[in-house]
Structure formats: structure tokens, C-alpha cells
PyMOL Python script that loads the backbone (N, CA, C, O; Angstrom):
from pymol import cmd

cmd.read_pdbstr("""\
ATOM      1  N   MET A   1      35.939  20.656 -17.584  1.00  0.00           N
ATOM      2  CA  MET A   1      34.672  19.746 -17.380  1.00  0.00           C
ATOM      3  C   MET A   1      33.506  20.272 -19.263  1.00  0.00           C
ATOM      4  O   MET A   1      32.631  21.132 -19.153  1.00  0.00           O
ATOM      5  N   ASN A   2      33.577  20.085 -19.655  1.00  0.00           N
ATOM      6  CA  ASN A   2      32.982  19.805 -20.318  1.00  0.00           C
ATOM      7  C   ASN A   2      31.598  19.576 -20.623  1.00  0.00           C
ATOM      8  O   ASN A   2      31.472  18.376 -20.381  1.00  0.00           O
ATOM      9  N   LEU A   3      29.917  20.225 -21.207  1.00  0.00           N
ATOM     10  CA  LEU A   3      28.645  19.175 -20.965  1.00  0.00           C
ATOM     11  C   LEU A   3      28.361  17.382 -20.743  1.00  0.00           C
ATOM     12  O   LEU A   3      28.005  16.767 -19.737  1.00  0.00           O
ATOM     13  N   LYS A   4      28.769  16.781 -22.481  1.00  0.00           N
ATOM     14  CA  LYS A   4      29.256  15.496 -22.566  1.00  0.00           C
ATOM     15  C   LYS A   4      29.742  14.799 -21.710  1.00  0.00           C
ATOM     16  O   LYS A   4      29.160  13.771 -21.364  1.00  0.00           O
ATOM     17  N   THR A   5      30.865  15.158 -21.182  1.00  0.00           N
ATOM     18  CA  THR A   5      31.392  14.344 -20.141  1.00  0.00           C
ATOM     19  C   THR A   5      30.983  14.606 -19.103  1.00  0.00           C
ATOM     20  O   THR A   5      31.158  13.711 -18.275  1.00  0.00           O
ATOM     21  N   ALA A   6      30.449  15.549 -18.724  1.00  0.00           N
ATOM     22  CA  ALA A   6      29.098  16.060 -16.880  1.00  0.00           C
ATOM     23  C   ALA A   6      28.179  14.729 -17.171  1.00  0.00           C
ATOM     24  O   ALA A   6      27.974  13.852 -16.330  1.00  0.00           O
ATOM     25  N   ASN A   7      27.436  14.736 -19.095  1.00  0.00           N
ATOM     26  CA  ASN A   7      26.456  14.319 -18.892  1.00  0.00           C
ATOM     27  C   ASN A   7      26.752  12.445 -19.377  1.00  0.00           C
ATOM     28  O   ASN A   7      26.019  12.444 -20.366  1.00  0.00           O
ATOM     29  N   ASN A   8      27.015  11.759 -19.346  1.00  0.00           N
ATOM     30  CA  ASN A   8      27.725  10.749 -19.424  1.00  0.00           C
ATOM     31  C   ASN A   8      28.615   9.897 -17.763  1.00  0.00           C
ATOM     32  O   ASN A   8      29.091   8.784 -17.540  1.00  0.00           O
ATOM     33  N   LEU A   9      28.424  11.343 -16.841  1.00  0.00           N
ATOM     34  CA  LEU A   9      28.542  10.999 -15.618  1.00  0.00           C
ATOM     35  C   LEU A   9      28.204  10.638 -15.336  1.00  0.00           C
ATOM     36  O   LEU A   9      28.478   9.566 -14.795  1.00  0.00           O
ATOM     37  N   VAL A  10      26.722  11.490 -15.472  1.00  0.00           N
ATOM     38  CA  VAL A  10      25.647  11.053 -14.377  1.00  0.00           C
ATOM     39  C   VAL A  10      25.025  10.007 -14.748  1.00  0.00           C
ATOM     40  O   VAL A  10      24.461   9.384 -13.848  1.00  0.00           O
ATOM     41  N   LEU A  11      24.904   9.397 -16.370  1.00  0.00           N
ATOM     42  CA  LEU A  11      24.858   8.655 -16.596  1.00  0.00           C
ATOM     43  C   LEU A  11      25.221   7.194 -16.184  1.00  0.00           C
ATOM     44  O   LEU A  11      24.469   6.295 -15.809  1.00  0.00           O
ATOM     45  N   MET A  12      26.787   7.199 -16.380  1.00  0.00           N
ATOM     46  CA  MET A  12      27.444   6.055 -15.829  1.00  0.00           C
ATOM     47  C   MET A  12      27.379   5.970 -13.305  1.00  0.00           C
ATOM     48  O   MET A  12      27.693   5.395 -12.263  1.00  0.00           O
ATOM     49  N   THR A  13      26.643   7.197 -14.051  1.00  0.00           N
ATOM     50  CA  THR A  13      26.721   6.916 -11.943  1.00  0.00           C
ATOM     51  C   THR A  13      25.883   6.093 -11.856  1.00  0.00           C
ATOM     52  O   THR A  13      26.090   4.904 -11.611  1.00  0.00           O
ATOM     53  N   ILE A  14      24.163   6.929 -12.163  1.00  0.00           N
ATOM     54  CA  ILE A  14      23.213   6.550 -12.529  1.00  0.00           C
ATOM     55  C   ILE A  14      23.408   4.639 -12.106  1.00  0.00           C
ATOM     56  O   ILE A  14      23.705   3.966 -11.120  1.00  0.00           O
ATOM     57  N   VAL A  15      23.018   4.406 -13.570  1.00  0.00           N
ATOM     58  CA  VAL A  15      23.605   2.426 -13.904  1.00  0.00           C
ATOM     59  C   VAL A  15      23.814   2.159 -12.913  1.00  0.00           C
ATOM     60  O   VAL A  15      23.184   1.536 -12.059  1.00  0.00           O
ATOM     61  N   GLY A  16      25.526   3.011 -12.965  1.00  0.00           N
ATOM     62  CA  GLY A  16      26.353   1.576 -11.696  1.00  0.00           C
ATOM     63  C   GLY A  16      25.507   1.364  -9.993  1.00  0.00           C
ATOM     64  O   GLY A  16      25.167   0.404  -9.301  1.00  0.00           O
ATOM     65  N   SER A  17      25.436   3.155  -9.864  1.00  0.00           N
ATOM     66  CA  SER A  17      23.979   2.852  -8.471  1.00  0.00           C
ATOM     67  C   SER A  17      22.865   1.414  -8.214  1.00  0.00           C
ATOM     68  O   SER A  17      22.569   0.761  -7.213  1.00  0.00           O
ATOM     69  N   ILE A  18      22.429   1.338  -9.785  1.00  0.00           N
ATOM     70  CA  ILE A  18      20.975   0.806  -9.290  1.00  0.00           C
ATOM     71  C   ILE A  18      21.644  -0.777  -9.497  1.00  0.00           C
ATOM     72  O   ILE A  18      21.019  -1.713  -8.999  1.00  0.00           O
ATOM     73  N   ILE A  19      23.170  -1.105 -10.384  1.00  0.00           N
ATOM     74  CA  ILE A  19      23.543  -1.848 -10.269  1.00  0.00           C
ATOM     75  C   ILE A  19      23.642  -2.914  -9.335  1.00  0.00           C
ATOM     76  O   ILE A  19      23.046  -3.979  -9.176  1.00  0.00           O
ATOM     77  N   LEU A  20      25.254  -1.878  -8.345  1.00  0.00           N
ATOM     78  CA  LEU A  20      25.437  -2.295  -7.060  1.00  0.00           C
ATOM     79  C   LEU A  20      24.395  -2.367  -6.315  1.00  0.00           C
ATOM     80  O   LEU A  20      24.491  -3.258  -5.471  1.00  0.00           O
ATOM     81  N   SER A  21      22.973  -1.501  -6.279  1.00  0.00           N
ATOM     82  CA  SER A  21      22.194  -1.670  -5.309  1.00  0.00           C
ATOM     83  C   SER A  21      21.340  -3.267  -5.030  1.00  0.00           C
ATOM     84  O   SER A  21      20.888  -3.904  -4.079  1.00  0.00           O
ATOM     85  N   MET A  22      21.508  -3.432  -6.941  1.00  0.00           N
ATOM     86  CA  MET A  22      20.620  -4.654  -6.726  1.00  0.00           C
ATOM     87  C   MET A  22      21.007  -5.534  -6.173  1.00  0.00           C
ATOM     88  O   MET A  22      20.310  -6.249  -5.453  1.00  0.00           O
ATOM     89  N   VAL A  23      23.334  -5.819  -6.581  1.00  0.00           N
ATOM     90  CA  VAL A  23      24.076  -6.861  -5.144  1.00  0.00           C
ATOM     91  C   VAL A  23      23.574  -6.544  -3.216  1.00  0.00           C
ATOM     92  O   VAL A  23      23.210  -7.088  -2.174  1.00  0.00           O
ATOM     93  N   ILE A  24      23.986  -5.030  -3.976  1.00  0.00           N
ATOM     94  CA  ILE A  24      24.369  -5.013  -2.364  1.00  0.00           C
ATOM     95  C   ILE A  24      23.120  -4.321  -1.753  1.00  0.00           C
ATOM     96  O   ILE A  24      22.687  -3.200  -2.021  1.00  0.00           O
ATOM     97  N   GLU A  25      22.573  -5.355  -0.759  1.00  0.00           N
ATOM     98  CA  GLU A  25      21.320  -5.184  -0.253  1.00  0.00           C
ATOM     99  C   GLU A  25      20.898  -4.342   1.399  1.00  0.00           C
ATOM    100  O   GLU A  25      19.845  -4.214   2.023  1.00  0.00           O
ATOM    101  N   ALA A  26      22.272  -3.918   1.630  1.00  0.00           N
ATOM    102  CA  ALA A  26      22.231  -2.431   2.424  1.00  0.00           C
ATOM    103  C   ALA A  26      21.897  -1.011   2.799  1.00  0.00           C
ATOM    104  O   ALA A  26      22.780  -0.284   2.343  1.00  0.00           O
ATOM    105  N   LEU A  27      21.173  -0.465   3.309  1.00  0.00           N
ATOM    106  CA  LEU A  27      20.584   0.243   3.418  1.00  0.00           C
ATOM    107  C   LEU A  27      21.729   0.911   3.756  1.00  0.00           C
ATOM    108  O   LEU A  27      21.116   1.618   4.555  1.00  0.00           O
ATOM    109  N   TRP A  28      22.854   1.312   3.853  1.00  0.00           N
ATOM    110  CA  TRP A  28      23.808   2.231   3.569  1.00  0.00           C
ATOM    111  C   TRP A  28      24.647   2.337   3.089  1.00  0.00           C
ATOM    112  O   TRP A  28      25.773   2.415   3.578  1.00  0.00           O
ATOM    113  N   PHE A  29      24.178   2.388   1.406  1.00  0.00           N
ATOM    114  CA  PHE A  29      25.045   1.553   0.881  1.00  0.00           C
ATOM    115  C   PHE A  29      23.687   2.350  -0.792  1.00  0.00           C
ATOM    116  O   PHE A  29      24.281   2.928  -1.703  1.00  0.00           O
ATOM    117  N   LYS A  30      22.758   2.285  -0.855  1.00  0.00           N
ATOM    118  CA  LYS A  30      21.763   2.663  -0.973  1.00  0.00           C
ATOM    119  C   LYS A  30      21.881   3.929  -0.476  1.00  0.00           C
ATOM    120  O   LYS A  30      21.598   4.722  -1.374  1.00  0.00           O
ATOM    121  N   ILE A  31      22.267   4.674   0.887  1.00  0.00           N
ATOM    122  CA  ILE A  31      21.826   6.073   0.761  1.00  0.00           C
ATOM    123  C   ILE A  31      23.265   6.829  -0.096  1.00  0.00           C
ATOM    124  O   ILE A  31      23.323   7.767  -0.891  1.00  0.00           O
ATOM    125  N   LEU A  32      24.633   5.668   0.667  1.00  0.00           N
ATOM    126  CA  LEU A  32      25.518   6.470  -0.440  1.00  0.00           C
ATOM    127  C   LEU A  32      25.162   6.561  -1.659  1.00  0.00           C
ATOM    128  O   LEU A  32      25.005   7.667  -2.175  1.00  0.00           O
ATOM    129  N   ALA A  33      24.916   5.088  -2.530  1.00  0.00           N
ATOM    130  CA  ALA A  33      24.337   5.752  -4.291  1.00  0.00           C
ATOM    131  C   ALA A  33      23.762   6.884  -4.326  1.00  0.00           C
ATOM    132  O   ALA A  33      24.275   7.806  -4.960  1.00  0.00           O
ATOM    133  N   THR A  34      22.569   7.039  -3.645  1.00  0.00           N
ATOM    134  CA  THR A  34      21.883   8.052  -3.933  1.00  0.00           C
ATOM    135  C   THR A  34      23.255  10.241  -3.554  1.00  0.00           C
ATOM    136  O   THR A  34      23.489  11.215  -4.269  1.00  0.00           O
ATOM    137  N   ILE A  35      23.612   9.878  -2.249  1.00  0.00           N
ATOM    138  CA  ILE A  35      24.475  11.190  -2.829  1.00  0.00           C
ATOM    139  C   ILE A  35      25.126  10.723  -3.388  1.00  0.00           C
ATOM    140  O   ILE A  35      25.957  10.766  -2.480  1.00  0.00           O
ATOM    141  N   MET A  36      25.840  10.034  -4.447  1.00  0.00           N
ATOM    142  CA  MET A  36      26.954  10.139  -5.637  1.00  0.00           C
ATOM    143  C   MET A  36      26.087  10.366  -6.143  1.00  0.00           C
ATOM    144  O   MET A  36      26.141  11.549  -6.480  1.00  0.00           O
ATOM    145  N   ILE A  37      24.349   9.477  -6.744  1.00  0.00           N
ATOM    146  CA  ILE A  37      23.429  10.586  -7.838  1.00  0.00           C
ATOM    147  C   ILE A  37      23.454  12.140  -7.970  1.00  0.00           C
ATOM    148  O   ILE A  37      23.610  12.790  -9.004  1.00  0.00           O
ATOM    149  N   ALA A  38      23.251  12.635  -6.582  1.00  0.00           N
ATOM    150  CA  ALA A  38      22.993  14.084  -6.352  1.00  0.00           C
ATOM    151  C   ALA A  38      24.825  14.682  -6.645  1.00  0.00           C
ATOM    152  O   ALA A  38      25.092  15.504  -7.521  1.00  0.00           O
ATOM    153  N   VAL A  39      25.352  14.373  -6.183  1.00  0.00           N
ATOM    154  CA  VAL A  39      26.310  15.215  -5.984  1.00  0.00           C
ATOM    155  C   VAL A  39      26.564  15.510  -7.776  1.00  0.00           C
ATOM    156  O   VAL A  39      26.852  16.630  -8.200  1.00  0.00           O
ATOM    157  N   ALA A  40      26.349  13.955  -8.928  1.00  0.00           N
ATOM    158  CA  ALA A  40      26.729  13.862 -10.145  1.00  0.00           C
ATOM    159  C   ALA A  40      26.446  14.960 -10.654  1.00  0.00           C
ATOM    160  O   ALA A  40      27.101  15.901 -11.103  1.00  0.00           O
ATOM    161  N   MET A  41      24.316  14.491 -10.404  1.00  0.00           N
ATOM    162  CA  MET A  41      23.840  15.717 -11.868  1.00  0.00           C
ATOM    163  C   MET A  41      24.071  17.472 -10.898  1.00  0.00           C
ATOM    164  O   MET A  41      24.625  18.356 -11.552  1.00  0.00           O
ATOM    165  N   ILE A  42      23.681  17.772  -9.610  1.00  0.00           N
ATOM    166  CA  ILE A  42      24.337  18.940  -9.842  1.00  0.00           C
ATOM    167  C   ILE A  42      25.832  19.977 -10.058  1.00  0.00           C
ATOM    168  O   ILE A  42      26.001  21.184 -10.232  1.00  0.00           O
ATOM    169  N   ASN A  43      26.876  18.620  -9.922  1.00  0.00           N
ATOM    170  CA  ASN A  43      27.809  18.858 -11.539  1.00  0.00           C
ATOM    171  C   ASN A  43      27.543  19.361 -12.778  1.00  0.00           C
ATOM    172  O   ASN A  43      27.800  20.435 -13.323  1.00  0.00           O
ATOM    173  N   TYR A  44      26.649  17.796 -13.302  1.00  0.00           N
ATOM    174  CA  TYR A  44      25.981  18.601 -14.600  1.00  0.00           C
ATOM    175  C   TYR A  44      24.931  19.840 -14.172  1.00  0.00           C
ATOM    176  O   TYR A  44      25.314  20.761 -14.894  1.00  0.00           O
ATOM    177  N   PHE A  45      24.148  20.190 -13.616  1.00  0.00           N
ATOM    178  CA  PHE A  45      23.736  21.803 -13.810  1.00  0.00           C
ATOM    179  C   PHE A  45      25.083  22.243 -13.687  1.00  0.00           C
ATOM    180  O   PHE A  45      25.393  23.007 -14.601  1.00  0.00           O
ATOM    181  N   ILE A  46      25.970  22.022 -12.878  1.00  0.00           N
ATOM    182  CA  ILE A  46      26.739  23.602 -12.778  1.00  0.00           C
ATOM    183  C   ILE A  46      27.573  23.969 -14.001  1.00  0.00           C
ATOM    184  O   ILE A  46      27.841  25.126 -14.326  1.00  0.00           O
ATOM    185  N   VAL A  47      28.224  22.099 -15.094  1.00  0.00           N
ATOM    186  CA  VAL A  47      28.060  22.479 -15.852  1.00  0.00           C
ATOM    187  C   VAL A  47      27.355  23.436 -17.054  1.00  0.00           C
ATOM    188  O   VAL A  47      27.652  24.572 -17.426  1.00  0.00           O
ATOM    189  N   MET A  48      26.462  22.651 -17.436  1.00  0.00           N
ATOM    190  CA  MET A  48      25.450  23.418 -18.241  1.00  0.00           C
ATOM    191  C   MET A  48      25.374  24.718 -17.535  1.00  0.00           C
ATOM    192  O   MET A  48      26.190  25.402 -18.153  1.00  0.00           O
ATOM    193  N   LYS A  49      24.978  25.295 -16.804  1.00  0.00           N
ATOM    194  CA  LYS A  49      24.956  26.533 -16.541  1.00  0.00           C
ATOM    195  C   LYS A  49      26.488  27.750 -16.988  1.00  0.00           C
ATOM    196  O   LYS A  49      26.562  28.968 -17.156  1.00  0.00           O
ATOM    197  N   HIS A  50      27.274  26.864 -17.028  1.00  0.00           N
ATOM    198  CA  HIS A  50      28.766  27.694 -17.298  1.00  0.00           C
ATOM    199  C   HIS A  50      28.693  27.644 -18.880  1.00  0.00           C
ATOM    200  O   HIS A  50      28.825  28.642 -19.589  1.00  0.00           O
ATOM    201  N   GLU A  51      28.479  26.429 -19.321  1.00  0.00           N
ATOM    202  CA  GLU A  51      28.748  26.424 -20.927  1.00  0.00           C
ATOM    203  C   GLU A  51      27.314  26.988 -21.264  1.00  0.00           C
ATOM    204  O   GLU A  51      26.931  26.849 -22.426  1.00  0.00           O
ATOM    205  N   LYS A  52      26.143  27.872 -19.977  1.00  0.00           N
ATOM    206  CA  LYS A  52      25.460  28.851 -21.544  1.00  0.00           C
ATOM    207  C   LYS A  52      25.526  30.363 -21.205  1.00  0.00           C
ATOM    208  O   LYS A  52      24.639  31.168 -21.488  1.00  0.00           O
ATOM    209  N   GLN A  53      26.660  30.644 -20.576  1.00  0.00           N
ATOM    210  CA  GLN A  53      27.500  31.782 -20.994  1.00  0.00           C
ATOM    211  C   GLN A  53      27.985  32.175 -21.275  1.00  0.00           C
ATOM    212  O   GLN A  53      27.979  33.391 -21.088  1.00  0.00           O
TER     213      GLN A  53
END
""", "prot")
cmd.dss("prot")
cmd.show_as("cartoon", "prot")
cmd.util.cbc("prot")
cmd.orient("prot")
């Protein structure tokens, strides 16, 4: 995975989570969306670290 793909994954995850959070008002989904965003951001930073090396 390159840096641009990782960046797009983070953006799609954030936008998708925000839109679905507006539709699904359940607390469990908001927690799941937060975890998904965190995992996507961790993936982005790992890819960024490997690209800089």
C-alpha cells in the first residue's frame, strides 16, 4: 500500500463513519466508527513511516 492509498482510506473511513453516524444513532456504532478511524490512521502512519525510509 502506498501513501496516497492509505490517505484515501483514512478519508473514506472518516467520511463514511460521519455519514453513517448521522443515520445510525446507536452508541455501539459510534464506538465502532471511532475504532475504524483509529485503525485507518494507524495504518496511514505505518505506511508513511515505511515510505520515508
